[in-house]
N, C-alpha and C positions, 0 to 999 in steps of 0.2 A: 655436814657444814664446817667449815674451818672457820677459826676465829677472825679472820679477815673479812670472810664473807658478812659475818655477824655484825661486825664493826661497820661495813658499809651498809648494811640494810638499816641500822640504827641513825648512820648519818643521814641517809636518804629520807627517813623517818622523819626526823628532825627537821631537814630542808624543806620538808613538805608542807609544815606547819606555817601559816602566815604570822608574821608578827604583830600583834595586836596591841601590844603595849606601848607602842611608839606613838608621838604626837600626831602622825601623819594618817596612822592607822585609826586612832581615835577620832581624828576630824572625820575622816572618810564615815565610820559610823554614825556620827553625829549628823551628817550631812544626808545620809541614806534615810536615817531616822526620822528626820524634819521633813524630807520628801515624801516619806510615807504617811506622817501625819498631815501633812496638807493633801495628799491625795484622798486619804480617809475622810478629810472632812468636806472636800469636793464631793465625794462620792457620797456621804451621808446628806448633805444639804440637797443634792438632785435628786435623791429617793425622796427626801420630805417634799420637795416641791413637786414631784409627781403624783404622791398620794395624798397630800393634804388639799383640802376645797380650794377652790379659788376665791381669791380677795378681791375687791374693787380696787382699781389703782386710781391715782388722781385722774389720768386720762379718761377713767370710765366715769368719774364723778364731775367731770367739767361742766356738762349741760346741766346739773342740778344747782351750779353755785349761781351767787348773785354779785351784785356789786359789793356788799357788806361782806362776803364770804361764807355766809351761812347758807342754809338750805334755800332755794328759792319758794318764794310763797307763790299759790296757785294764781294765775291771772283770773282779774274779775271780769265779768261779763260786761261789755259796755251799755250803759243804760239805755233803754230805747226812749225815743222821744214821739 
């Protein structure tokens, strides 16, 4: 190999490296990292929602509520006359 070919290869190697120390490159890395964290958070809570036991929601508890907001007292039987 001639010295010019070696010099060309070094230039090609240097040119193929992405510039990661610039502000734009760091911003891209930060944005991709943030997206990865959000995706991981969504995935983790989706798995937790699938494997955790079902909890009662307010809609499920609606029939058990009375005017005071507490649990409804059992209805008394009407007095027989």
